[in-house]
C-alpha positions in Angstrom: -0.2 0.0 -0.1 1.2 3.5 -0.8 1.3 5.7 2.2 -0.5 9.0 2.2 1.0 12.7 2.0 3.6 13.6 4.4 4.6 10.1 5.5 8.0 9.1 6.2 10.4 6.5 5.0 11.8 4.3 7.4 14.0 1.0 7.0 12.4 -2.0 4.9 15.0 -4.4 5.4 19.2 -4.7 5.2 20.5 -7.1 2.7 23.9 -8.6 2.9 25.6 -10.5 0.1 28.1 -8.2 -2.0 31.7 -8.6 -0.5 32.5 -4.9 -1.5 30.9 -1.6 -2.3 27.4 -1.5 -4.2 28.1 0.6 -7.2 24.9 0.3 -9.2 21.1 -0.5 -8.7 18.3 -0.9 -11.0 14.3 -1.9 -10.8 13.9 -5.2 -12.3 10.8 -6.1 -14.5 10.9 -9.9 -13.8 10.0 -11.7 -11.3 7.9 -8.6 -9.9 9.0 -6.4 -7.5 12.7 -7.6 -8.0 15.7 -5.4 -8.5 19.6 -6.0 -9.6 22.5 -4.8 -7.8 26.1 -4.7 -9.1 29.2 -4.1 -7.0 33.4 -3.8 -6.9 33.2 -7.5 -6.0 32.8 -8.1 -9.8 29.2 -9.5 -9.5 25.4 -8.6 -10.4 22.8 -10.2 -8.1 19.0 -10.3 -8.8 16.9 -9.6 -5.5 13.2 -10.8 -5.3 10.6 -9.9 -2.5 10.2 -12.7 -0.4 6.6 -13.6 0.3 7.0 -14.1 3.7 8.5 -11.3 5.6 9.5 -7.8 4.7 12.7 -8.6 2.7 14.2 -9.9 -0.4 16.1 -13.1 -1.3 19.1 -13.2 -3.5 17.7 -15.2 -6.6 21.0 -15.5 -8.4 24.5 -14.1 -8.5 25.7 -13.1 -12.1 29.5 -13.1 -13.0 31.3 -12.0 -16.2 33.3 -9.1 -15.7 37.3 -9.3 -14.6 37.1 -6.3 -12.6 34.7 -3.8 -10.6 31.3 -3.9 -11.9 29.9 0.0 -11.9 26.6 0.2 -13.4 23.3 -1.8 -14.8 20.3 -1.5 -16.6 17.3 -3.6 -17.9 16.6 -4.0 -21.4 12.8 -4.5 -22.1 11.4 -7.6 -23.0 11.5 -8.8 -26.7 10.0 -11.7 -28.7 13.3 -13.6 -28.3 13.7 -12.6 -24.7 10.1 -12.0 -23.1 11.4 -11.4 -19.6 14.0 -8.9 -20.8 17.7 -8.8 -20.1 20.2 -7.3 -18.0 23.1 -5.2 -19.0 26.1 -4.6 -16.7 29.3 -2.2 -17.5 32.3 -2.7 -15.4 36.0 -1.4 -15.2 37.4 -4.2 -17.5 35.8 -1.9 -20.3 33.1 -4.4 -21.3 29.2 -4.4 -21.0 27.8 -8.0 -20.1 24.3 -8.9 -21.2 22.6 -11.5 -18.9 19.4 -13.1 -19.2 17.4 -13.2 -16.0 17.7 -17.0 -15.3 21.6 -17.8 -16.1 24.6 -16.5 -13.9 26.8 -16.4 -17.1 26.6 -13.9 -19.9 24.8 -14.5 -22.9 27.1 -12.2 -24.7 29.6 -9.3 -24.2 30.0 -6.0 -25.7 33.6 -5.0 -26.2 34.4 -1.6 -27.8 35.1 0.9 -25.0 38.3 1.9 -24.2 37.9 2.5 -20.4 35.7 2.0 -17.6 32.0 1.7 -18.8 30.3 3.5 -15.9 26.6 4.1 -17.1 23.9 2.4 -19.3 20.4 3.1 -20.2 17.9 1.1 -22.5 15.7 2.3 -25.3 13.1 1.2 -27.3 13.8 -1.9 -30.0 16.5 -3.3 -28.0 19.0 -0.4 -28.0 21.4 0.2 -25.3 23.3 3.6 -24.6 26.5 3.3 -22.5 29.1 5.8 -21.0 32.5 5.5 -20.4 35.6 7.0 -19.2 37.0 7.0 -22.7 35.0 10.4 -23.2 32.5 8.8 -25.6 29.2 6.8 -25.3 28.0 4.2 -27.8 24.8 2.8 -28.8 24.4 -0.8 -29.1 21.9 -2.8 -31.0 21.7 -6.5 -29.8 25.2 -7.6 -29.9 26.8 -4.6 -32.1 27.8 -1.1 -31.8 25.8 1.0 -34.0 27.7 4.4 -33.2 29.8 6.3 -31.2 28.9 9.8 -29.7 31.9 11.8 -29.6 32.1 15.4 -28.2 32.6 15.3 -24.4 36.2 16.1 -23.2 36.3 14.0 -20.2 34.7 10.9 -19.0 30.9 10.1 -19.4 29.6 9.4 -16.0 25.8 9.5 -16.8 23.6 8.7 -19.9 19.9 8.1 -20.5 17.8 7.6 -23.6 14.9 10.0 -23.6 11.3 8.3 -24.0 10.9 10.5 -27.5 12.9 8.1 -30.1 16.3 9.2 -31.0 16.9 11.5 -28.1 19.8 10.7 -26.0 21.4 12.5 -22.9 25.1 12.2 -21.8 26.3 14.0 -18.5 30.0 14.4 -18.3 33.2 15.4 -15.9 33.6 18.0 -18.3 30.6 19.9 -16.4 28.4 19.7 -19.2 25.2 17.7 -20.5 24.7 16.9 -24.2 21.5 16.2 -26.0 22.1 13.7 -29.2 19.8 13.2 -31.9 20.5 10.5 -34.6 24.0 10.3 -33.4 24.7 14.1 -33.6 24.9 16.6 -30.8 22.0 19.0 -30.9 22.6 21.0 -27.5 25.1 21.3 -24.5 23.7 22.0 -21.4 25.9 24.3 -19.0 25.3 25.3 -15.5 26.7 22.5 -13.1 30.3 23.6 -11.7 31.4 20.3 -11.5 31.6 16.5 -12.8 27.9 15.7 -13.9 27.2 12.3 -12.1 23.8 11.5 -12.7 20.5 12.1 -14.9 16.8 11.1 -14.5 13.8 11.7 -16.7 11.1 13.6 -15.6 9.1 13.6 -18.7 9.4 14.1 -22.6 10.5 17.5 -22.0 12.3 17.8 -18.6 14.9 16.0 -17.0 17.1 16.1 -13.7 20.9 16.2 -13.3 23.0 15.8 -10.1 26.8 16.6 -9.9 29.9 16.8 -7.8 29.1 20.2 -7.0 26.3 19.0 -4.6 23.4 20.4 -6.6 20.3 19.0 -8.7 19.2 20.9 -11.6 16.0 20.3 -13.3 16.3 21.3 -17.2 13.8 21.6 -20.2 15.0 20.0 -23.3 15.4 23.5 -24.8 18.2 23.9 -22.8 16.9 26.3 -20.2 17.7 25.3 -16.5 14.3 25.7 -14.9 15.4 25.0 -11.3 18.5 24.2 -8.8 18.0 22.3 -5.7 20.5 22.4 -3.0 20.8 20.4 0.4 23.6 17.8 -0.1 26.9 18.7 1.4 29.1 16.8 -0.9 29.4 14.9 -4.3 25.7 13.8 -5.2 26.3 10.4 -7.1 22.9 9.2 -8.2 19.2 10.4 -8.6 16.2 8.2 -9.2 12.4 9.6 -10.1 9.3 8.3 -8.2 6.8 6.7 -10.5 4.0 8.8 -12.0 5.0 12.1 -10.3 7.9 14.6 -10.2 9.4 13.6 -6.8 12.9 12.1 -6.5 15.6 10.8 -4.2 19.2 11.3 -4.1 22.4 9.6 -2.8 25.9 11.3 -2.1 29.2 11.3 -0.4 27.7 13.0 2.9 26.6 9.6 3.8 22.9 10.4 3.3 19.9 9.4 0.9 17.4 12.6 0.6 13.9 12.6 -0.4 12.6 15.5 -2.4 8.9 16.3 -2.6 7.5 19.6 -4.3 11.1 20.6 -4.9 11.9 20.6 -1.3 14.2 18.0 0.7 11.3 16.7 2.7 13.5 13.8 4.7 17.2 12.9 4.9 18.3 9.7 5.9 21.8 8.9 7.1 23.5 6.1 6.6 26.5 4.2 8.3 28.6 4.3 5.2 30.5 7.5 3.7 29.8 6.9 0.3 26.1 6.0 -0.8 26.7 5.2 -4.3 23.4 4.3 -5.7 19.5 4.5 -5.4 16.5 3.2 -7.3 12.8 3.5 -6.8 10.6 0.5 -7.1 7.3 0.3 -8.4 5.5 0.3 -5.1 7.7 3.7 -4.1 10.1 1.9 -2.0 13.7 3.2 -2.1 16.8 0.8 -2.4 20.3 2.3 -1.7 23.6 0.8 -2.0 26.9 2.0 -0.2 30.5 1.6 0.1 30.0 -0.7 3.0 28.6 -3.5 0.6 25.3 -3.4 2.2 21.9 -2.8 0.2 19.1 -1.1 2.4 15.5 -0.6 1.4 13.4 2.1 2.7 9.5 2.4 2.5 6.6 4.5 3.6 4.1 1.5 4.0 3.7 0.7 7.7 3.2 -3.0 6.9 6.4 -3.5 5.2 8.7 -1.5 7.6 11.2 -3.5 9.6 10.7 -4.7 13.2 11.4 -2.5 16.2 14.6 -4.8 16.8 15.7 -4.2 13.0 15.3 -0.5 13.3 17.1 -0.5 16.5 20.1 -2.5 15.4 20.1 -0.1 12.2 20.2 2.9 14.7 23.1 1.5 16.7 25.1 0.8 13.8 24.7 4.5 12.9 25.6 5.6 16.1 28.8 3.6 16.0 29.7 5.3 12.6 32.9 7.4 12.8 32.6 10.5 11.1 35.8 12.0 9.6 35.5 15.7 10.0 37.7 16.3 6.8 34.9 15.5 4.5 33.0 18.8 5.3 29.7 17.1 5.9 29.1 18.8 9.1 30.6 21.8 8.3 33.8 23.4 10.1 34.2 21.8 13.4 36.0 23.3 16.5 35.8 20.5 19.2 36.2 23.3 22.1 33.3 25.5 21.4 30.9 22.7 21.3 28.0 22.4 23.8 27.3 19.1 26.1 24.3 16.7 26.0 21.8 19.2 27.3 22.0 21.1 23.7 19.8 17.8 22.7 16.9 19.1 24.9 15.8 21.5 22.3 14.1 20.0 19.5 15.2 20.6 15.9 13.7 23.0 13.5 13.7 20.9 10.4 14.0 17.0 9.5 17.6 16.1 8.7 19.2 18.9 10.7 22.4 17.9 12.3 23.8 18.8 15.6 27.2 18.3 17.3 27.8 17.9 21.0 30.7 17.2 23.0 30.5 14.3 25.7 33.5 13.2 28.0 35.6 14.8 25.4 34.2 12.9 22.4 32.3 14.7 19.8 29.1 13.0 18.9 26.7 13.9 15.8 22.6 13.6 16.1 20.3 14.3 13.2 16.7 15.6 14.1 13.7 13.3 13.0 10.4 15.2 12.5 8.2 12.2 12.6 9.8 10.7 15.7 10.2 14.0 17.4 13.6 13.2 18.7 17.5 13.3 17.9 19.2 10.3 16.5 22.7 9.9 16.8 24.4 9.4 13.5 28.0 8.8 14.6 31.2 9.8 16.5 33.4 12.5 14.9 36.8 11.4 14.9 40.3 13.0 14.2 41.6 12.8 10.6 41.9 9.5 9.3 45.5 9.9 8.5 47.2 8.9 5.1 44.9 6.2 4.2 42.0 6.8 1.9 39.0 5.2 4.2 36.5 4.9 1.4 37.3 3.0 -2.0 37.2 4.7 -5.1 36.5 8.2 -3.7 39.3 10.5 -5.3 38.7 12.0 -8.6 41.6 12.8 -11.0 40.8 14.4 -14.6 37.3 13.4 -13.9 38.1 9.6 -13.2 38.0 7.7 -9.6 40.9 6.3 -8.3 41.7 4.7 -4.9 44.4 7.2 -4.1 45.6 10.3 -5.6 49.1 11.2 -4.2 50.9 14.7 -4.6 54.3 14.1 -5.2 57.1 16.8 -4.9 60.1 16.2 -6.8 62.2 19.0 -5.3 61.9 21.6 -2.7 60.7 24.6 -5.1 59.5 22.6 -8.4 56.0 22.1 -9.0 54.2 19.1 -7.6 52.8 16.2 -9.4 49.4 14.3 -9.0 49.9 10.4 -9.0 46.7 8.5 -9.5 46.8 5.0 -8.3 44.4 2.2 -8.0 44.7 -0.9 -5.4 44.8 -3.2 -8.3 47.5 -1.5 -10.2 50.8 -2.8 -10.0 53.1 0.0 -8.3 56.1 -0.3 -10.5 54.4 0.1 -13.8 52.3 3.1 -12.1 55.7 4.8 -11.1 56.9 4.2 -14.3 54.2 5.6 -16.2 53.9 8.7 -14.0 57.7 9.4 -14.4 57.5 9.1 -18.3 53.9 11.4 -18.1 55.7 13.9 -16.3 59.3 13.8 -18.0 61.0 12.8 -14.5 64.3 11.2 -14.3 64.0 7.5 -14.3 66.3 7.3 -11.5 63.1 8.1 -9.2 61.6 4.9 -10.1 62.3 2.7 -7.0 61.6 5.6 -4.8 58.2 6.3 -6.2 57.2 2.8 -6.2 58.4 2.5 -2.7 56.3 5.7 -1.6 53.3 4.0 -3.2 53.7 0.7 -1.5 54.7 2.4 2.1 51.3 4.5 1.7 49.1 1.8 0.4 50.3 -0.9 3.0 48.2 -4.2 2.7 45.7 -2.7 0.2 46.6 -4.6 -2.7 44.0 -6.8 -4.1 44.4 -9.7 -6.5 45.9 -8.2 -9.3 43.9 -8.0 -12.5 45.4 -6.8 -15.8 43.9 -3.3 -15.6 46.0 -0.5 -17.6 44.4 2.7 -17.5 44.7 4.1 -20.8 44.7 7.9 -20.9 41.1 8.9 -21.8 42.4 11.5 -24.1 43.9 9.8 -26.7 41.5 6.8 -27.3 40.1 8.1 -30.7 36.8 6.3 -31.8 36.0 5.9 -35.6 32.7 7.2 -35.9 32.1 10.8 -34.9 28.8 12.0 -36.0 28.5 15.5 -36.2 31.7 16.5 -34.3 31.9 19.7 -36.4 29.7 22.5 -36.0 27.4 23.0 -38.9 27.5 26.7 -40.1 24.8 28.1 -42.4 26.1 30.4 -45.1 24.0 32.8 -46.7 23.7 31.8 -50.5 26.5 33.7 -52.4 25.7 36.0 -55.2 25.4 34.0 -58.6 29.1 33.4 -59.6 28.2 33.5 -63.4 27.3 36.5 -65.7 26.3 36.8 -69.3 23.6 35.0 -71.7 23.8 31.7 -72.8 26.0 31.2 -69.5 27.2 27.9 -68.4 25.5 27.2 -65.0 26.8 23.8 -63.3 23.9 21.6 -63.2 21.0 23.7 -64.3 19.7 21.2 -66.4 17.6 18.5 -65.0 19.6 15.6 -64.2 18.4 12.7 -66.3 19.4 9.0 -66.1 18.9 6.4 -68.9 15.9 4.1 -68.0 17.4 0.7 -66.9 14.8 -2.0 -68.3 11.4 -0.3 -68.0 10.8 3.0 -66.4 13.3 4.7 -64.0 11.8 6.6 -61.2 15.0 8.9 -61.4 14.1 10.3 -64.6 12.5 13.7 -64.9 10.7 12.3 -67.6 6.9 12.3 -67.8 7.1 8.8 -69.0 6.6 7.5 -65.6 2.8 7.2 -64.4 1.6 5.5 -61.4 -0.8 2.9 -62.3 -4.1 2.2 -60.6 -2.9 -1.5 -60.5 -1.1 -2.8 -57.7 2.0 -0.9 -57.4 5.2 -2.9 -57.2 8.2 -1.8 -55.6 10.3 -0.6 -58.4 12.6 1.8 -56.1 14.7 -0.4 -53.6 16.7 -1.8 -53.0 18.4 0.0 -55.6 21.2 -2.2 -57.1 23.4 0.5 -59.1 25.2 3.8 -58.3 23.3 7.3 -59.6 25.4 9.2 -61.4 25.5 13.0 -62.8 25.8 12.7 -66.6 24.3 15.7 -68.0 27.0 17.8 -69.9 27.5 20.4 -72.4 31.2 20.5 -73.3 31.0 23.5 -75.3 30.0 25.9 -72.7 32.3 24.2 -70.3 35.2 24.6 -72.3 34.2 28.3 -73.2 33.7 29.1 -69.6 37.3 27.7 -68.8 39.1 29.4 -71.7 37.2 32.8 -70.3 38.3 32.3 -66.7 41.9 31.1 -68.0 42.2 34.7 -69.6 41.9 36.5 -66.2 43.8 33.9 -64.1 46.9 34.7 -62.5 50.2 33.9 -64.5 51.1 31.1 -62.3 48.0 29.5 -63.0 47.5 30.2 -66.7 46.9 27.1 -69.1 48.7 27.3 -72.6 46.7 26.8 -75.9 48.0 23.4 -76.0 47.0 22.8 -72.3 43.4 23.8 -73.4 43.1 21.4 -76.4 44.4 18.5 -74.3 41.5 19.4 -71.8 39.1 19.4 -74.8 40.3 15.9 -76.0 39.7 14.5 -72.6 36.3 15.7 -72.4 35.7 14.1 -75.6 37.1 11.0 -74.6 35.1 10.7 -71.2 31.7 12.3 -72.6 31.6 9.2 -75.1 32.2 11.6 -78.3 35.6 10.0 -79.4 36.5 6.4 -79.0 40.0 7.5 -77.5 41.2 6.3 -73.9 42.2 9.3 -71.9 46.2 9.5 -71.3 48.2 10.4 -68.4 49.3 13.7 -70.1 45.4 14.7 -70.0 45.1 13.8 -66.5 47.9 15.8 -65.3 46.6 18.8 -67.0 43.4 18.4 -65.6 45.1 17.7 -62.3 46.7 21.4 -62.6 43.3 22.8 -63.5 41.5 21.6 -60.6 44.0 23.0 -58.2 43.1 26.5 -59.5 42.0 28.8 -56.8 38.5 28.6 -55.5 36.8 31.4 -57.3 37.6 30.1 -60.8 38.2 26.5 -60.5 34.4 25.3 -61.4 34.7 24.5 -64.9 37.7 22.3 -64.4 35.9 20.8 -61.5 33.0 19.9 -63.8 35.6 18.2 -66.2 36.8 16.2 -63.4 33.1 15.2 -62.5 32.6 14.0 -66.2 35.8 12.3 -66.4 35.9 10.3 -63.4 33.0 8.0 -64.8 35.5 6.8 -67.2 37.2 3.5 -66.1 40.6 4.8 -66.8 40.2 8.0 -65.0 38.6 6.3 -62.2 41.3 3.8 -61.8 43.8 6.8 -61.8 42.7 9.2 -59.5 41.4 6.4 -57.0 44.4 4.2 -57.1 46.7 3.7 -53.9 49.1 6.4 -55.3 46.9 9.2 -56.2 43.7 8.6 -54.0 45.0 10.5 -50.8 45.4 13.7 -52.7 42.2 13.5 -54.6 40.2 12.8 -51.8 41.7 15.8 -50.0 41.0 18.2 -52.8 37.3 17.1 -52.8 36.9 17.3 -49.3 38.3 20.8 -49.1 35.3 22.1 -51.7 32.7 20.7 -49.3 33.4 23.4 -46.8 30.2 25.0 -46.4 31.7 28.4 -46.0 33.1 27.8 -49.4 31.4 28.5 -52.9 28.4 26.6 -53.4 29.1 26.0 -57.1 32.2 24.2 -55.8 30.3 22.4 -53.0 27.7 21.0 -55.5 30.4 19.9 -58.1 32.6 18.2 -55.7 29.2 16.2 -54.3 28.6 15.2 -57.9 31.9 14.1 -58.7 32.1 11.9 -55.3 28.7 10.5 -56.5 30.1 9.6 -60.0 33.2 7.9 -58.4 30.9 4.9 -57.6 30.5 3.8 -61.3 33.8 1.9 -60.9 35.3 -0.7 -58.6 38.3 1.2 -57.8 36.0 4.5 -56.7 33.7 2.4 -55.0 36.5 0.9 -52.7 37.9 4.3 -52.2 34.6 5.6 -51.5 33.9 2.9 -48.6 37.4 3.2 -47.3 37.0 6.9 -46.7 33.2 6.9 -45.8 33.7 8.2 -42.3 35.5 11.4 -43.5 33.5 11.7 -46.6 30.0 11.4 -45.0 30.8 13.8 -41.8 32.1 16.5 -44.3 29.5 15.9 -46.8 26.7 16.5 -44.3 28.0 20.0 -43.5 27.0 21.1 -47.0 23.0 20.6 -45.9 23.2 24.2 -44.3 23.2 26.1 -47.5 19.6 25.7 -48.4 20.4 25.0 -52.3 18.4 22.4 -53.8 20.7 21.1 -56.5 23.3 20.5 -53.3 20.6 18.9 -51.4 19.8 16.6 -54.4 23.6 15.7 -54.9 24.1 15.1 -51.1 21.2 12.8 -51.0 22.4 11.1 -54.2 25.8 10.4 -52.3 24.1 9.1 -49.5 22.0 6.7 -51.9 24.9 5.5 -53.6 26.5 4.8 -50.2 23.4 2.8 -49.4 23.7 1.1 -52.4 27.1 -0.2 -51.4 26.2 -1.0 -48.0 23.3 -3.2 -49.1 25.9 -5.5 -50.6 28.1 -5.8 -47.6 27.0 -6.2 -43.8 28.6 -3.1 -42.4 26.6 -2.2 -39.3 28.5 0.9 -38.4 28.4 2.1 -42.1 24.5 1.8 -42.2 24.3 3.4 -38.9 26.4 6.5 -40.0 24.2 6.5 -43.3 21.2 6.2 -41.3 22.0 9.1 -39.1 22.9 11.2 -42.1 19.4 10.3 -43.8 17.7 11.6 -40.7 19.7 14.6 -40.1 19.5 15.6 -43.7 15.8 14.8 -43.7 15.0 17.6 -41.2 16.3 20.4 -43.5 15.7 19.4 -47.1 12.6 20.9 -48.9 13.0 19.5 -52.5 11.2 16.8 -52.9 13.5 15.1 -55.7 16.3 15.1 -52.8 13.8 13.6 -50.3 13.0 11.0 -53.0 16.6 9.9 -53.2 16.7 9.8 -49.4 13.8 7.4 -49.1 15.1 5.2 -51.7 18.4 5.2 -49.7 16.6 4.4 -46.6 14.7 1.6 -48.1 17.8 0.6 -49.7 19.5 0.1 -46.5 16.9 -1.6 -44.7 16.0 -4.0 -47.1 16.8 -7.6 -45.9 18.3 -6.3 -42.6 16.3 -6.6 -39.1 19.1 -4.7 -37.3 19.1 -2.0 -39.4 15.1 -1.6 -39.4 15.6 -1.6 -35.5 18.2 1.1 -35.5 15.9 3.0 -38.2 12.9 3.0 -35.7 15.2 3.9 -32.9 16.5 6.8 -34.4 12.8 7.9 -34.9 12.9 7.7 -38.6 9.4 6.3 -39.2 8.0 9.3 -37.6 10.2 11.8 -39.7 8.8 10.5 -43.0 5.3 9.7 -42.5 4.4 13.1 -44.1 5.8 12.2 -47.4 3.2 9.4 -47.8 0.4 11.7 -48.3 2.5 14.1 -51.4 0.4 14.0 -54.5 3.2 15.2 -57.0 5.5 13.6 -58.1 3.7 10.4 -57.2 7.2 8.5 -56.8 7.7 10.0 -53.7 4.2 8.7 -52.1 5.0 5.6 -53.3 8.4 4.8 -52.3 7.8 6.5 -48.7 4.7 3.7 -48.2 7.0 1.2 -49.3 9.4 2.2 -46.5 7.0 2.6 -43.9 5.6 -0.9 -44.8 9.2 -2.2 -43.6 9.3 -0.1 -40.6 
């Protein structure tokens, strides 16, 4: 039974089982009322309510990590796994996926380069992970779909928002980022220290907690709506009550705090320094895990409250806890000024208020309980605990946790250096790396290693191979949207004069291939009332830009050559050579292009950007010829060739050049050499090409859509999951800005081609929310091909 307003949470039960800190908790789906805990003892445990009394029983213990387990989440049920799955992340850089009835992992996800410290699941089997390697990764079943890059320090918290395709990440760089289709849409700033936890309130609002001891409520638009203060130290976790906006937080100040209507309504102290994690069960009970390895459950329900003896035992344990004044949880303490026991005769003014008294030379801490109307002892305040680090994994260095961070002075007046160290590390290796990193004399090796061993006496665990790679170097492969898209004002038209040559002004036609081809701008294609068959996708061959007017192109080239600077000028012979190349590649002659012609073309395409476009157009047409394709896409030439084309894709550059570079890239797909190069450089090319979407030029949008389509054609033939994910992300991103229906049509064909015969790709497209993005095109009347193609795609989704 849920209790009424203003009621108090009391202990329900205490669960022993884990051997070390409990670092993560999540409510489970099956069996009903269960939850899962994970710990530094390398295990995950599933707890189920026991029918008889108020406790829980450990149903089973799951092992699969070779190091601490730091986070856990539940993957919702699917046809294949009707009871859902359990995902755990660890310091061994891995994610283990378990079924609810097997203690060994079903499979392991590898890919992060450092500790995985946060997990969140979405619809259609997607999983989002955050890591100290500064990246978040999106997984579908057993494959990594995309990597979210943009944070500059460890990602401590991740959440998938209920609205499809939106993801949140919170980082030690003090920011939170919102991602859509794999690209960063917005960065939330305001926290003054490492962001540690996130919780979703609704489609439009979420909460964050941080090491700055504050909780913030945000609107998805970027506005911070409220800041909540109450904790006196790092806040590690935050969890929301079902069906309302109230929430709970836990932190390094030994407390669990319950927030109602924006106020801290109750503070429960625990006999452990670090209260790492909390979760709220469906019945409103709160589960917390702490550095003492114990799980405690608190409830508002009277029938689930622990017996008087258990509550007394909990209070006794709390009263015996020793509080280190250094943590600052109780403010500055001057023992000489403290009052005696008589101070406790006066009632407190608010729940959770603390009072210090001095009794027989001993300092004791008490906390006021409103519901019980009495002061409860929460521990003895002891002197500083000396050099040992009392709580494990407490110190942060560069946004990551260590058991110790020592300060080392190499000489009297030089700078001091920070040396982070974990109990599981090898002292010699740590000392060696420390000296290397700080450029210090290797002679100090014995001294530093001995210093570490002296200061961590007896604190070594079983050594596990656990090299902490530097989080600032692990470069991931797929960086969706790392460069910021800048919108450019369409420049003035670069061409003047009548009968002028405008690149790509004519409609782009493709010869019909066996029957009617939907890409032609011809009226030949009519939609029959009969059952429409899917002639659109999966598309098997690349789409090219073939339209050409050699006379106009050469005329423009000669005209601009006349005004070119001396060092760029082409001779009469050069111009004749280029004319021959054009006729050889536009099928007006049977000659094969020569090396001399290609060298001359290379000189021309390196002209200054304001006059280069006719040369680029010759390149676009020539690259369709097998000889030219082989030459420019060969091992020897390809690097320069790609660098040249990518340079022209800069959204700040001339639009004519952007257009022709995109078309040249599309035309590279006609031959095997070009396809191979395009696929090898996919990442770079797509990341650059997508920036051209900002110019609002319909011809550029059509070319960008065509490039995406040609990638889809290649990706349909090979099963490259990450490639498909990038391509889907591009389609989704470009769909948002494109108005032109020809471009939309090509994106729809690309989408259909990508997801044909691939259930993984279908799931990913759904999780990115692509289906809701394209629905509106199902009702377009003209051209009919848009509507028909869209309906075929929606059938697959």
